[in-house]
Backbone as CSV, one residue per row, in Angstrom:
resi,resn,N_x,N_y,N_z,CA_x,CA_y,CA_z,C_x,C_y,C_z
1,MET,-11.799,27.008,45.701,-11.391,28.472,45.427,-10.094,28.482,44.743
2,THR,-9.245,27.400,44.960,-7.750,27.313,44.605,-7.904,27.314,43.018
3,LYS,-8.864,26.336,42.562,-8.849,26.163,41.212,-9.213,27.368,40.301
4,ILE,-10.324,28.122,40.860,-10.517,29.342,40.199,-9.513,30.270,40.222
5,TYR,-8.673,30.442,41.135,-7.582,31.259,41.365,-6.440,30.842,40.219
6,GLN,-6.217,29.507,40.126,-5.265,29.052,39.227,-5.634,29.263,37.728
7,GLU,-7.021,29.003,37.546,-7.396,29.472,36.228,-7.379,30.969,35.753
8,ALA,-7.768,31.752,36.727,-7.698,33.146,36.516,-6.215,33.498,36.276
9,GLN,-5.261,33.147,37.153,-3.876,33.277,37.010,-3.382,32.862,35.518
10,GLU,-3.736,31.782,35.172,-3.391,31.132,33.827,-3.953,32.242,32.639
11,ALA,-5.267,32.543,32.809,-5.877,33.444,31.907,-5.161,34.839,31.745
12,TYR,-4.696,35.342,33.033,-3.986,36.532,33.138,-2.513,36.368,32.416
13,THR,-1.862,35.237,32.637,-0.599,35.157,32.014,-0.672,34.900,30.606
14,LEU,-1.817,34.234,30.086,-1.975,34.006,28.542,-2.246,35.519,28.026
15,ALA,-2.938,36.241,28.697,-3.369,37.617,28.102,-1.995,38.474,28.148
16,GLU,-1.196,38.339,29.076,0.132,39.059,29.112,0.929,38.765,27.794
17,GLN,0.876,37.476,27.475,1.651,36.924,26.200,0.921,37.268,25.001
18,SER,-0.186,37.499,25.007,-0.960,37.802,23.713,-1.214,39.299,23.445
19,LYS,-1.380,39.690,22.068,-1.723,40.928,21.873,-3.242,41.286,21.687
20,ILE,-4.018,40.117,22.056,-5.457,40.259,22.029,-5.747,40.692,23.524
21,LEU,-6.715,41.749,23.515,-6.882,42.369,24.943,-7.891,41.418,25.628
22,ILE,-8.854,40.791,24.998,-9.896,40.131,25.803,-9.462,38.443,25.609
23,GLN,-9.392,37.924,26.710,-9.171,36.461,26.671,-10.336,35.731,27.236
24,ARG,-10.615,34.583,26.587,-11.736,33.666,27.124,-11.137,32.609,27.538
25,PHE,-11.325,32.019,28.888,-10.838,30.956,29.529,-11.456,29.772,29.101
26,ARG,-10.856,28.634,28.720,-11.460,27.354,28.618,-10.470,26.244,28.824
27,PRO,-10.984,25.129,29.225,-10.044,23.894,29.293,-9.352,23.814,27.933
28,LYS,-7.957,23.484,28.225,-7.249,23.095,27.021,-7.585,21.786,26.200
29,LYS,-7.391,21.958,25.017,-7.550,20.661,24.231,-6.268,19.896,24.193
30,VAL,-6.146,18.602,23.710,-5.013,17.692,23.950,-3.743,18.372,23.146
31,SER,-4.220,18.816,21.861,-3.111,19.454,21.012,-2.459,20.670,21.657
32,GLU,-3.308,21.356,22.468,-2.681,22.571,23.233,-1.915,22.083,24.357
33,LEU,-2.257,21.175,24.983,-1.506,20.705,26.010,0.033,20.081,25.558
34,LEU,-0.089,19.700,24.574,1.020,18.964,23.975,2.036,20.025,23.445
35,GLN,1.400,21.172,23.018,2.408,22.277,22.622,3.066,22.927,23.793
36,LEU,2.576,22.708,25.098,3.302,23.023,26.222,4.485,22.268,26.607
37,ILE,4.790,21.273,26.025,6.017,20.540,26.275,7.084,21.085,25.543
38,PRO,8.116,21.480,26.284,9.314,22.000,25.484,9.733,21.196,24.270
39,GLN,9.996,21.909,23.200,10.326,21.170,21.894,11.392,20.180,21.989
40,ASN,12.442,20.456,22.831,13.572,19.594,22.934,13.113,18.306,23.665
41,GLU,12.200,18.363,24.675,11.591,17.225,25.396,10.925,16.355,24.447
42,ALA,9.938,17.061,23.739,9.285,16.409,22.677,10.020,15.551,21.808
43,GLU,10.958,16.223,21.186,11.709,15.683,20.110,12.535,14.380,20.744
44,SER,12.904,14.572,21.988,13.760,13.382,22.669,12.741,12.224,22.921
45,PHE,11.407,12.678,23.348,10.609,11.494,23.638,10.202,10.871,22.273
46,ILE,9.836,11.645,21.227,9.643,11.062,19.840,10.698,10.154,19.499
47,ASN,11.896,10.625,19.438,13.053,9.783,18.973,13.299,8.563,19.944
48,GLU,13.182,8.631,21.208,13.191,7.484,21.959,12.309,6.464,21.735
49,THR,10.985,6.950,21.306,9.876,5.956,21.326,9.816,5.432,19.923
50,LEU,9.915,6.297,18.817,9.726,6.036,17.321,11.032,5.908,16.410
51,GLY,12.116,6.332,17.202,13.368,6.527,16.714,13.786,5.441,15.713
52,PRO,13.704,4.162,15.931,14.231,3.127,15.115,13.384,3.218,13.625
53,LEU,12.056,3.535,13.711,11.386,3.796,12.542,11.979,4.773,11.596
54,PHE,12.462,5.796,12.212,13.073,6.895,11.334,14.381,6.450,10.729
55,LYS,14.911,5.445,11.195,16.287,5.010,10.678,16.130,4.069,9.430
56,ILE,14.898,3.663,9.068,14.772,2.763,8.121,15.138,3.518,6.719
57,LYS,15.861,2.817,5.985,16.468,3.467,4.682,15.396,3.854,3.590
58,ASN,14.412,3.045,3.535,13.337,3.268,2.554,12.387,4.023,3.279
59,LYS,12.322,5.335,2.959,11.398,6.346,3.492,9.931,5.904,3.431
60,GLN,9.597,5.409,2.250,8.258,5.042,1.916,7.752,3.852,2.877
61,GLU,8.698,3.063,3.120,8.264,1.926,4.123,8.079,2.477,5.545
62,ALA,9.050,3.398,5.799,8.894,3.889,7.139,7.648,4.666,7.292
63,ALA,7.194,5.407,6.421,5.980,6.118,6.329,4.824,5.208,6.397
64,ASP,4.774,4.127,5.504,3.731,3.271,5.785,3.641,2.528,7.126
65,LEU,4.719,2.149,7.707,4.809,1.639,9.168,4.189,2.451,10.182
66,ILE,4.584,3.831,10.010,4.242,4.827,11.040,2.679,5.050,10.824
67,GLN,2.122,5.120,9.632,0.831,5.308,9.282,-0.034,4.198,9.769
68,THR,0.314,3.056,9.478,-0.128,1.919,10.039,-0.380,1.652,11.493
69,LEU,0.594,1.980,12.230,0.775,2.001,13.552,-0.274,3.176,14.136
70,ARG,-0.064,4.211,13.569,-1.115,5.310,13.856,-2.600,5.036,13.928
71,LEU,-3.062,4.352,12.599,-4.288,4.152,12.533,-4.678,2.845,13.505
72,TYR,-3.798,1.827,13.588,-4.007,0.780,14.524,-4.377,1.313,16.035
73,ILE,-3.532,2.372,16.479,-3.777,2.821,17.599,-5.004,3.574,17.968
74,TYR,-5.098,4.427,16.794,-6.313,5.346,16.882,-7.526,4.752,16.592
75,ASN,-7.543,3.574,15.999,-8.862,2.672,15.817,-8.929,1.542,16.898
76,HIS,-8.461,1.730,18.023,-8.433,0.921,19.115,-8.028,-0.585,18.758
77,GLN,-6.983,-0.623,17.964,-6.261,-2.013,17.698,-7.207,-2.920,16.805
78,GLN,-8.207,-2.347,16.005,-9.127,-2.924,15.278,-8.416,-3.147,13.868
79,ILE,-7.819,-4.352,13.461,-7.114,-4.476,12.284,-7.915,-4.495,11.179
80,ASN,-9.174,-4.959,11.157,-10.055,-5.046,9.995,-10.318,-3.542,9.531
81,LEU,-10.398,-2.651,10.487,-10.746,-1.293,10.330,-9.578,-0.561,9.680
82,VAL,-8.389,-0.877,10.175,-7.101,-0.307,9.612,-7.024,-0.736,8.145
83,ALA,-7.295,-1.877,7.950,-7.088,-2.430,6.554,-8.070,-1.825,5.666
84,LYS,-9.239,-1.596,5.983,-10.271,-0.809,5.228,-9.795,0.553,4.882
85,GLN,-9.406,1.191,6.018,-8.861,2.705,5.863,-7.718,2.867,5.050
86,LEU,-6.887,1.814,4.919,-5.545,2.008,4.147,-5.917,1.199,2.767
87,PHE,-6.965,0.648,2.534,-7.353,-0.150,1.284,-6.159,-1.218,1.041
88,ILE,-5.897,-2.004,2.020,-4.989,-2.977,1.967,-5.578,-4.278,2.636
89,HIS,-4.991,-5.383,2.492,-5.435,-6.618,2.941,-5.110,-6.675,4.633
90,ARG,-5.945,-7.266,5.366,-5.718,-7.278,6.813,-4.382,-8.054,7.131
91,ASN,-3.805,-8.917,6.153,-2.776,-9.631,6.528,-1.434,-8.680,6.231
92,THR,-1.670,-7.670,5.231,-0.684,-6.693,5.188,-0.584,-5.938,6.493
93,VAL,-1.700,-5.466,7.105,-1.531,-4.761,8.154,-0.948,-5.531,9.423
94,VAL,-1.203,-6.933,9.494,-0.569,-7.743,10.446,1.043,-7.731,10.254
95,TYR,1.223,-7.955,9.060,2.710,-8.017,8.758,3.472,-6.647,9.075
96,ARG,2.795,-5.627,8.805,3.453,-4.133,9.138,3.540,-4.095,10.567
97,LEU,2.317,-4.414,11.331,2.369,-4.241,12.793,3.522,-5.181,13.416
98,ASN,3.685,-6.511,12.992,4.808,-7.201,13.421,6.038,-6.790,13.158
99,LYS,6.216,-6.134,11.913,7.507,-5.630,11.531,7.821,-4.432,12.569
100,THR,6.715,-3.548,12.824,7.008,-2.346,13.476,7.354,-2.912,15.008
101,ALA,6.489,-3.923,15.426,6.920,-4.329,16.747,8.255,-4.746,16.962
102,ASP,8.859,-5.484,16.012,10.094,-6.127,15.829,11.238,-4.927,15.948
103,ILE,10.936,-3.865,14.991,11.938,-2.789,14.920,11.942,-2.066,16.260
104,LEU,10.720,-1.779,16.733,10.633,-0.899,18.048,11.197,-1.843,19.306
105,GLY,10.869,-3.192,19.272,11.122,-3.945,20.388,10.359,-3.831,21.347
106,VAL,8.892,-3.831,21.008,7.782,-3.633,21.755,6.729,-4.747,21.601
107,ASN,5.870,-4.791,22.640,4.542,-5.708,22.647,3.394,-4.858,22.457
108,PHE,2.661,-4.866,21.357,1.441,-4.114,21.524,0.355,-4.536,22.346
109,GLU,0.609,-5.676,23.060,-0.568,-6.145,24.189,-0.357,-5.297,25.332
110,ASP,0.863,-4.635,25.614,1.224,-3.920,26.715,0.319,-2.534,26.663
111,PRO,-0.615,-2.228,27.479,-1.345,-0.870,27.386,-0.458,0.257,27.585
112,GLU,0.599,0.031,28.598,1.444,1.224,28.776,2.374,1.655,27.419
113,ILE,2.724,0.443,26.696,3.364,0.712,25.442,2.492,1.365,24.372
114,ILE,1.180,0.984,24.345,0.290,1.738,23.381,0.118,3.259,23.903
115,GLN,-0.078,3.521,25.115,-0.164,4.897,25.500,1.180,5.673,25.064
116,ARG,2.284,5.137,25.425,3.564,5.711,25.018,3.603,5.993,23.526
117,LEU,3.285,4.974,22.696,3.293,5.005,21.250,2.236,6.147,20.730
118,LEU,1.208,6.186,21.257,0.123,7.196,21.157,0.710,8.565,21.328
119,LEU,1.193,8.908,22.672,1.730,10.092,22.882,2.729,10.490,21.932
120,ALA,3.664,9.641,21.549,4.783,9.883,20.568,4.195,10.404,19.322
121,LEU,3.193,9.541,18.810,2.568,10.020,17.468,1.811,11.137,17.509
122,LEU,1.166,11.414,18.541,0.511,12.859,18.783,1.542,13.950,18.621
123,LEU,2.545,13.844,19.396,3.646,14.804,19.500,4.417,14.864,18.043
124,TYR,4.588,13.788,17.361,5.215,13.700,16.100,4.080,14.553,15.030
125,VAL,2.914,14.418,15.100,1.905,15.049,14.316,1.892,16.564,14.638
126,GLU,2.000,16.929,15.796,2.054,18.277,16.335,3.243,19.024,15.920
127,LYS,4.282,18.304,15.791,5.638,18.921,15.314,5.738,19.392,14.203
């Protein structure tokens, strides 16, 4: 009964904040949950996690590294798939990932690091 009450309360709160009179309650999508994080907290987390990549002087290189990292994580660390999607050689993907790991000071073999990077990338895209 508690869960139903909480859902009703959330629907009521959303209805009060909206100009739409009828609200349909459904579980939130990940992107909607991420939007609930205060902007300053999200920016702080993004900068703490990905910040060194933003400091690269060559903006195209930084964008390439971020895109490669994003695809690497989204594709469950499948280097060949990332290479195919980016239309580059797999060795280029490996080079970019090694460079990214060095810049960030992380190990992509650590699942917690991958989760943290995924969350930062999702927040960065939503921002």
